N, C-alpha and C positions, 0 to 999 in steps of 0.2 A: 607725465604724470600731471594729468588733467586737473588735479584737485590743487594744485600746485601753482606758484606765481612769483616769480624772480623778486629780490627786493632791490633795493638801491645797489647792494654790493651784488656783484656777479656770482658770488659765492655762497649766498645764502639761501635757501630755500623755506618759504612762510607760507603756511597754510594758511588762507583765508578764514575770516569769519562765514559762516553761511545762514544763509536768510532763512535756513527753514530750522534754524537751531532755536530752542526755549528757553525766554531768559531765567534765569535765577542760577540757584547753586545746588546744593544736594538735596534742597527741599525739593526740587525739579525731581521730574522723571529723567532728565540727561543731568550726570554729572559733568561740571567744566572741570576744566587744566588747572583754573584758580583754586577749586577745593582742594586738590592734593597735592600742587606744587610745594616745594621747596622756595621760600621766599628770600632767604637771606644768601643772594647770589651774590658770590666774590671774582670778580675776574681779573687780567691780567693785560699786560701791555705787550705789545709787536717786540717790543724793544728788550724787553724784561729777560733774563737770563733762564737759561732751562733750572738751574740748581736754583735758583730763588722761587721759582714758580713748584718746582718740585717740593720744597722746604714748607710753602704754603700748603699746600696740597696735603701734607704729611702732619701737619698740626694742625690743620683744619679737619684733617678726616673727610678730604674732599676728592671723588676721583676724576672730575671736570672742571675745567675754568672755560668762560668763553675769553677769547681774544679780542679785544679792541686795539682799532687804529683809528684816529682820530674822534672817537668817541663812537665809530660804526664797527660792528661786529664783524669779526675777517674771518674767523676762524672760531675753531675749537682744540684745547688741547687735553689729552688726558694723562693719567696716570700709565694706560698702556703706551699710548705715542712716546712719553717720556724713558720709559724702558726698552721698548723696541727698538726706536730709533737712536736713542741713547746710546745704548750697547752697540748698534751697530754702525756709529758714526766714528768720524778719525777726530770730531771739534770734540773739544772740552768744554762740557755742559756749563762751567761756572762762566764762560765766555761767549759761548752760542745763545742768540738769541731765539725764543722761543717761536719766533716767527717762521725760523726753518724747521722746527719739529711738529708744529701744528698740524691739525689736520683743518685744512683750509675750506672743504664743505659743511656747510653750517644747514642743520635742518631745525626750523624754528616754529613756534604758533602761538597765537596770543593766549590771555587768561582765558576767553569767555569759548574758546574750542571745546570740542566735548571730548571727554576721555576717550569715547569709543574713537572719534577720529585721529587722536593722539596714539590711539594703539597700534591703530591702522597704518599712520606714517612712520612709526618706529621699525614694523614688521617691512613696511616697502623699501627701506631703505636700509637693513638691518642694523640697527643701532638701538640701545640702550636708555640714552638719554635725548631729551629736547630743550633747548633753550628758550624760554620763555620771556617774548619782548612785549613791551608795547610801544609805537610808533620806532621800532627800529630799536629801542632800549632796552638791555634785556633787564627782566624786575622777577627772573627767577626760573629754576632748572624743574623739571618733571623728570624721574627715572621710572624707570621699571619696577625697582625696589619701594618707590614711593605706591606705584599702584598696588602692589603685590602685600603691602603693608596694611592698606585701607580695605583691600578684599579679605586679610584676616582679620580685620576688629569686627563682621559680622554688621556694619553698621550698614542702613540703608543704602548708602552712596557706595559702599562695598559691593552688597548684593549687585547692584547696577552694573558695577565695573566687571564684576566677575561673570554677569550675563554676558556684555559686550565681548568680553574676552575667549569665552566659549562659543560664541557666534563666529567671531575671528578666526580662530582656531576649525569650526567646522566647515567654515567656507573656503579654507586653506586647500590648496591640491595634493594627495597624499604622494610623494615621492615615489617614485619607482625606481629600484635597483637598473643599473645598466644591463643591458642582454649580452 
């Protein structure tokens, strides 16, 4: 993926800012991740137990947490990771560290990244959530739900996001059934 570069951690793919991006936010022609992301990002540590992480997710209504080790994002853990890996593991979730059940590959963007680029990354990696980082530190999360909710509001930002989604869908190859 030519538009991605590896950050300090080999597990983190990060979309760089593009020089062609216009400054500004939803008042400009190109909405930024910063305009739509959730800012109250909660994190967990690799050593936290899976049960504790699941409890925090349940209490906070959260479906994904970035996993940190030494202040660096080294993975993400989703409610699906906990459910699927938890049900198939012989380990006790009260004792198992989240590091064993997390997804080690993280795709992140910066707040200044265009929403259209974020949508493209989600599609390329078949993911629904992006960790938003500044200088490697998580500052937010952008989800497909965030994008969907903005398009449903009918705001100017939502209209531009919807246009970007439509262009991305139109550019996608149509899957053909096997012969």
